[in-house]
C-alpha positions, 0 to 999 in steps of 0.5 A, spaced: 223 719 881 224 727 881 222 729 874 218 723 873 214 724 880 214 732 878 210 730 872 206 725 874 204 728 881 203 735 879 209 738 883 214 743 880 219 746 883 221 753 881 228 756 879 234 752 878 235 747 883 241 743 884 240 738 889 242 731 888 235 729 886 235 733 880 241 730 877 241 723 880 234 721 883 234 714 881 235 708 886 241 706 884 244 712 886 241 713 892 247 711 896 254 708 895 251 701 897 246 702 892 251 704 887 255 698 889 249 693 888 248 697 881 255 696 879 255 688 881 249 688 876 252 691 870 252 685 866 245 683 866 242 690 866 247 691 860 244 685 857 237 688 858 238 694 855 241 691 849 235 688 847 230 693 850 226 697 844 221 703 846 214 703 844 212 709 840 207 711 845 212 711 851 216 716 847 210 720 845 207 720 852 210 717 858 217 719 856 215 726 854 211 727 860 218 727 864 219 735 862 213 737 866 211 743 861 209 741 854 213 745 848 208 750 845 206 747 838 207 754 834 211 752 828 208 751 821 211 748 814 213 755 813 217 755 819 220 749 818 222 750 811 226 756 813 229 753 819 232 748 814 235 753 810 237 757 816 240 751 819 244 749 812 247 755 808 252 757 813 259 756 814 260 750 810 259 753 803 262 760 805 269 756 808 269 749 806 268 750 799 275 754 798 279 749 803 276 743 799 277 746 792 284 749 793 287 743 796 283 737 795 278 737 789 279 743 785 273 745 780 270 738 781 268 740 788 261 741 785 261 734 784 263 733 791 257 737 793 253 733 789 255 727 792 254 729 799 248 732 797 245 726 794 247 722 801 244 728 805 237 727 801 237 720 802 238 721 809 232 727 809 227 722 807 229 717 812 228 722 817 222 725 815 218 718 815 220 718 823 219 725 824 212 724 822 210 718 825 214 719 832 213 727 833 218 728 839 224 732 841 228 727 841 230 726 833 234 720 831 235 718 839 228 717 839 227 713 833 233 709 834 230 707 841 224 705 838 227 701 832 234 699 834 234 699 842 236 703 848 244 701 847 244 703 840 240 710 841 245 712 847 251 711 842 248 715 837 246 720 843 253 721 844 255 722 837 249 727 836 251 731 842 258 731 839 255 733 832 252 739 835 257 742 839 263 741 834 258 744 829 256 750 833 263 751 834 266 750 827 261 755 825 262 760 831 270 760 829 268 761 821 263 767 824 270 770 827 273 769 820 268 773 816 267 778 821 275 780 820 274 780 813 268 785 814 273 790 818 279 789 813 283 785 818 285 778 818 282 773 823 288 772 827 287 779 829 281 778 833 284 771 836 289 770 842 295 766 840 297 762 846 304 759 844 304 754 850 298 750 847 298 745 841 298 748 834 291 746 833 288 749 839 292 755 840 288 760 837 283 762 842 277 766 839 273 770 844 268 773 839 266 766 837 264 765 845 260 772 845 256 770 839 254 763 842 252 767 848 247 772 844 244 766 840 243 762 847 239 768 850 235 768 844 234 761 843 231 760 851 226 766 850 222 763 844 222 758 839 217 762 835 221 768 836 227 764 834 223 762 827 221 769 825 228 772 827 231 766 823 227 767 816 228 774 816 235 773 816 235 767 811 231 771 806 236 777 807 241 771 806 238 768 800 238 775 797 246 775 798 247 768 795 243 771 789 248 777 788 254 772 789 251 768 783 249 773 779 255 778 780 260 772 780 258 769 774 259 776 770 267 775 772 267 768 770 273 765 766 272 758 763 279 757 763 279 756 770 275 750 769 280 746 764 283 742 769 277 740 772 279 734 777 286 735 778 286 730 784 282 725 781 276 721 783 279 720 790 280 728 791 272 728 789 270 723 795 275 726 800 272 733 799 265 730 799 266 727 806 268 733 809 263 738 805 257 733 808 259 738 814 255 743 809 249 739 809 249 738 817 243 742 820 237 739 817 236 733 822 235 739 827 229 741 824 226 733 825 227 735 833 222 741 832 216 735 830 214 736 837 212 743 836 209 743 829 202 744 828 201 738 823 207 734 822 204 729 817 204 735 812 209 740 815 215 736 816 215 733 809 214 740 806 219 743 810 225 738 810 225 735 803 223 742 800 229 746 804 234 740 802 232 741 795 233 748 795 240 748 799 243 743 794 242 747 788 244 753 791 251 749 793 252 747 786 251 753 783 255 757 788 261 752 788 261 753 780 261 760 781 267 760 785 271 756 781 269 760 775 272 766 778 279 764 780 284 758 779 283 753 784 290 754 786 289 761 788 282 760 792 283 763 799 281 758 804 278 762 810 274 767 806 274 764 799 268 769 796 270 775 799 277 774 796 275 772 789 271 778 788 277 783 791 282 779 786 277 780 780 276 788 781 270 788 785 273 790 792 267 793 795 263 786 793 267 783 799 263 787 804 256 784 801 259 777 801 262 778 808 255 781 811 251 775 808 256 770 810 255 773 817 247 772 817 248 765 814 252 763 820 248 766 825 242 763 823 246 756 823 248 757 830 241 759 832 237 753 829 243 749 831 242 751 838 234 750 838 236 743 835 241 741 840 237 743 846 231 739 844 236 732 843 239 733 850 232 734 853 229 728 850 235 724 852 235 727 859 227 725 859 230 717 859 235 719 864 241 717 860 243 724 862 241 728 868 233 729 868 235 736 870 236 737 863 229 735 861 225 741 864 221 745 860 220 752 862 213 753 863 213 760 861 217 760 855 215 753 853 223 752 851 228 747 855 232 752 858 237 748 862 239 744 856 240 750 851 245 753 856 249 747 858 249 745 850 251 752 848 256 752 854 260 746 851 260 749 844 263 755 847 269 752 850 270 748 844 269 754 839 274 758 844 280 753 843 279 748 837 281 749 829 276 749 824 279 743 820 279 738 826 272 740 827 270 739 820 273 732 819 271 729 826 264 732 825 263 729 819 264 722 822 259 723 827 254 725 822 255 720 817 255 714 823 248 717 825 245 718 818 247 710 817 244 708 823 237 712 822 237 708 815 238 701 818 233 703 823 228 705 817 229 698 814 227 695 821 221 699 822 218 697 815 220 689 815 220 688 823 214 688 828 214 684 834 209 679 834 207 679 827 214 678 823 215 670 823 222 668 826 224 666 819 223 673 816 226 676 822 232 672 820 232 673 813 232 681 815 238 680 820 242 677 814 240 682 809 242 688 813 248 685 815 250 683 808 248 690 806 253 693 812 258 688 810 259 690 803 258 697 804 264 697 809 268 692 804 267 698 799 269 703 803 275 699 806 278 698 799 277 705 798 280 708 804 286 703 804 287 706 797 287 699 794 289 699 786 284 697 780 277 695 779 277 688 781 275 689 789 269 694 787 267 689 782 266 684 787 263 689 793 258 693 789 254 687 786 254 684 793 251 690 796 246 690 790 245 683 791 244 684 798 238 689 797 235 685 792 234 679 797 231 684 802 226 686 797 224 680 794 225 675 800 222 679 806 215 682 806 214 689 809 211 688 816 209 695 816 205 701 812 206 708 814 200 711 817 201 718 815 207 719 810 213 714 808 220 714 805 219 712 797 223 706 794 224 702 800 229 698 801 233 701 795 233 708 798 235 706 805 240 701 803 243 706 798 243 711 804 247 706 808 252 705 802 254 712 801 254 714 808 259 708 810 263 710 803 264 717 805 266 715 812 272 711 808 274 718 805 276 721 812 283 721 815 285 716 820 287 722 825 279 724 825 278 716 826 283 716 832 279 722 835 272 719 834 275 712 837 277 716 844 270 719 844 266 713 843 271 710 849 269 715 853 262 714 852 262 707 853 265 708 860 260 713 862 254 709 860 257 703 864 258 707 870 252 712 870 247 712 864 246 704 864 244 704 871 240 711 871 236 709 864 235 702 867 231 704 873 227 709 869 225 704 864 223 700 870 219 706 873 215 707 866 214 700 866 210 700 873 206 706 871 204 703 864 202 696 866 197 696 861 201 695 855 205 701 854 212 698 856 219 697 853 220 690 850 226 689 854 222 689 860 217 684 857 218 679 863 216 684 868 209 686 865 204 685 860 206 684 853 206 690 848 200 691 844 201 696 839 205 692 834 212 693 837 
């Protein structure tokens, strides 16, 4: 059992062990013969994992115990709020605003920020209820294991890891761009051109790798120390944002806004899908629930408050930029710095670049903290090697997971262009947020042993209808279907599906501590808007997403499925009094906590 045995038996090895048992301790990998038997059992094991749902108690106790040492509960709502601000205000507003205003939306980029901000806020409410009720480091991975089952949680896990690696890489490359501006250079001056590589992967960025390495060192030392560093930098960063708004508006020219939406509604929503990248990061705050002193109070205040502040600042900053310059003259790499230089405030570009660097540094730091905690909890279930789940007893941080994730991030940042990263990142994130909204509906309306078969079937039908109508609307938009007739069918059909869920299916659960408002309307709207924004992303990004998803499935069928199956059996054997997964219900006593 390796990690599990260590946690249960009180034995802990020191150092960075690299024995086979640290990575593949499960029975299925004990020998080639055992692995062959496991592969021959793939079909029944997959069927078991497709239907298994983890218990909250299992996530909070048995699974968490796989890390050996506990993470330190040092964080308050103040820490979480600043983590939220630090996680979000960074490369998105300082880089993608210029790119999308110039080429996709024009001055209507502010509307794009509103649309993506509303989508993000809906997801924040869904995340918050889960984070309060299930305060573990796994974030959306743990929430989906509890409500949608092991397999869907794994699908989300792969995309979560992709989201964090790509997000960190994109911010690190943007860091280099603003660092170059601060030194009166072009970003290409600090990158190594490799003509033998594909054009999108030929600008090698060593500075991004150095920045990620320094962030990694800070993240493994202390979560509380990282928090203090984050909110000090974030306070300075907000001061720079205030300067940009005030100084920029003194150079405003309202004539720049006359051609407000030159690319039409399609451009607005296409920009919204990409600008969703600017809001990514708040989900990292939910992974810190395990280290929060009072989750029921601190998480709602920290998450909702930071997202409200961020959305307002984004909209004002976008308006300021478009008032300073005609949208066609906006610089894609460093829009605010160049705008001030063009308006006769050349000195201000240094303030902007300095502020942007601080903002992107905090984004990288919060991302490093969040992604390591996701990977830690995934490894606790043995879907990834359990060596990654270890928490260092002295620092109280997941050192192994932090180093591995930031190494992967550094490799991607070294090679890959920002445009490719932003689109692919948005797909993964929107997909995960949609799944969390579905999970919230399941959580409120379905409890094993209490919900009748008739109500369960109505719930499944309503959720399927919400998904189908949302996909139909997004498909019509993505295929550029002319006219309003298709939307006059799909949108009312989505509304009718939500009404049926609200009117015909009774809620089976009331949140104990804090609940999302307006259920089922809020999660249903979150599903619809996330899927709609997916329909605005280019086909090439979906091809890359498909390749990644296929790779995930191959890994799951050959490794993750068998490791997690064995671990689920081990957890069930340790908790026969009822703390088991539904998928193993035939082997042990039925669960008693309502799942």
